[in-house]
C-alpha positions as CSV (number, residue, x, y, z in Angstrom):
1,M,-29.7,15.2,17.7
2,N,-30.0,18.7,16.1
3,Q,-26.5,19.5,17.3
4,L,-25.2,16.3,15.7
5,Q,-26.8,17.2,12.4
6,D,-25.6,20.8,12.5
7,V,-22.0,19.7,13.1
8,Y,-22.3,17.1,10.4
9,F,-23.6,19.8,7.9
10,R,-20.8,22.1,8.9
11,F,-18.3,19.3,8.5
12,R,-19.6,18.6,5.0
13,K,-19.6,22.3,4.0
14,N,-16.0,22.7,5.2
15,K,-14.9,19.6,3.2
16,E,-16.7,21.0,0.1
17,D,-15.0,24.4,0.5
18,Q,-11.6,22.7,0.8
19,K,-12.3,20.7,-2.4
20,K,-13.1,23.9,-4.3
21,I,-10.0,25.7,-3.1
22,R,-7.8,22.7,-4.0
23,A,-9.3,22.5,-7.5
24,T,-8.6,26.2,-8.1
25,Y,-5.0,25.7,-6.9
26,R,-4.5,22.6,-9.2
27,E,-5.9,24.5,-12.1
28,A,-3.5,27.4,-11.5
29,L,-0.6,24.9,-11.3
30,G,-1.7,23.3,-14.5
31,N,-1.3,26.6,-16.3
32,T,2.3,27.2,-15.3
33,P,4.7,26.3,-18.1
34,E,7.7,26.2,-15.8
35,L,6.0,23.5,-13.7
36,L,5.0,21.5,-16.7
37,G,8.7,21.2,-17.8
38,V,9.7,20.1,-14.4
39,V,6.9,17.5,-14.3
40,D,8.1,16.1,-17.6
41,K,11.6,15.7,-16.2
42,I,10.3,14.0,-13.1
43,K,8.3,11.5,-15.3
44,A,11.5,10.6,-17.2
45,L,13.4,10.1,-14.0
46,R,10.6,8.0,-12.4
47,E,10.7,5.7,-15.4
48,Q,14.5,5.4,-15.1
49,K,14.1,4.7,-11.4
50,R,11.4,2.1,-12.1
51,Q,13.7,0.2,-14.5
52,I,16.5,0.1,-12.0
53,E,14.2,-1.1,-9.3
54,E,12.9,-3.9,-11.5
55,K,16.4,-5.1,-12.2
56,V,17.3,-5.2,-8.5
57,R,13.9,-6.7,-7.6
58,A,14.5,-9.6,-9.9
59,Q,17.5,-10.5,-7.7
60,F,15.3,-10.6,-4.6
61,F,12.4,-12.7,-5.9
62,K,12.2,-15.0,-2.9
63,E,12.4,-12.1,-0.4
64,F,9.5,-10.3,-2.1
65,E,7.4,-13.5,-2.0
66,Q,8.1,-13.6,1.7
67,I,7.1,-10.0,2.1
68,D,3.8,-10.7,0.3
69,D,3.2,-13.6,2.7
70,L,4.0,-11.4,5.7
71,K,1.6,-8.7,4.5
72,I,-1.2,-11.2,4.2
73,S,-0.5,-12.5,7.7
74,E,-0.2,-8.9,9.1
75,S,-3.6,-8.0,7.5
76,E,-5.2,-11.1,9.0
77,D,-3.7,-10.4,12.5
78,K,-4.8,-6.8,12.3
79,E,-8.4,-7.8,11.6
80,L,-8.3,-10.4,14.4
81,L,-6.9,-7.8,16.8
82,G,-9.7,-5.4,15.9
83,D,-12.3,-8.2,16.5
84,L,-10.8,-9.1,19.8
85,V,-10.6,-5.5,21.0
86,L,-14.2,-4.8,20.0
87,S,-15.3,-8.0,21.8
88,H,-13.6,-6.9,25.0
89,L,-14.9,-3.4,24.8
90,I,-18.4,-4.6,24.3
91,K,-18.0,-6.6,27.5
92,G,-16.9,-3.4,29.2
93,E,-13.4,-4.6,29.8
94,V,-10.4,-2.3,29.7
95,V,-8.1,-3.2,26.8
96,K,-4.4,-2.6,26.8
97,V,-1.5,-4.4,25.1
98,R,2.3,-4.1,25.8
99,D,5.2,-4.5,23.3
100,E,8.5,-6.2,23.9
101,N,9.9,-3.0,25.6
102,N,6.9,-2.9,28.0
103,N,5.4,0.1,26.3
104,S,1.6,0.2,26.8
105,Y,-0.8,0.8,23.9
106,D,-4.5,1.7,24.1
107,P,-6.9,0.9,21.2
108,I,-8.3,3.7,19.1
109,V,-11.8,3.1,17.7
110,K,-12.5,4.9,14.4
111,I,-16.1,5.7,13.4
112,I,-16.9,6.5,9.8
113,F,-20.3,7.2,8.2
114,Q,-21.4,5.4,5.0
115,K,-24.2,6.8,2.8
116,S,-27.3,4.8,3.4
117,N,-30.2,3.9,1.1
118,E,-32.7,5.5,3.5
119,E,-34.3,8.7,2.3
120,G,-34.0,11.6,4.8
121,V,-33.4,11.3,8.6
C-alpha cells in the first residue's frame, strides 16, 4: 500500500509542477504584444466564420435535428456497452467485439479517483 501512496503523491506533484510551468508560459505569452494583435485578428475571423456557419446551418435544420437524435442514441448505447462489458468481466468472461470488417476490439477499463469526504487514509 505504501508504494501505491508514494506513486500517487509523485503523480500529484508532477501534475502540480506541470500546472506551474504552464501558468508561467501563459503569462509570458500574455505579455507579448505581437501575439495579442494576432489573437484579435483571430477573434474577428472566428466571428465571421460563426456567422457563415449559422447561415448554412439554417439550411440543414432537419439534418442537425437528426444528428442530435443520433448523439443521444450513441450516448445511450455507449453506456449500455459499458454496463454489459463490466457485467461480463465481473463474471470472469473474456470480452471481445468485432466490427463489420471482422476487426477485433478489446475493452479498455479506465479507473479514475474522486476525492472522498473521508479524512486521511
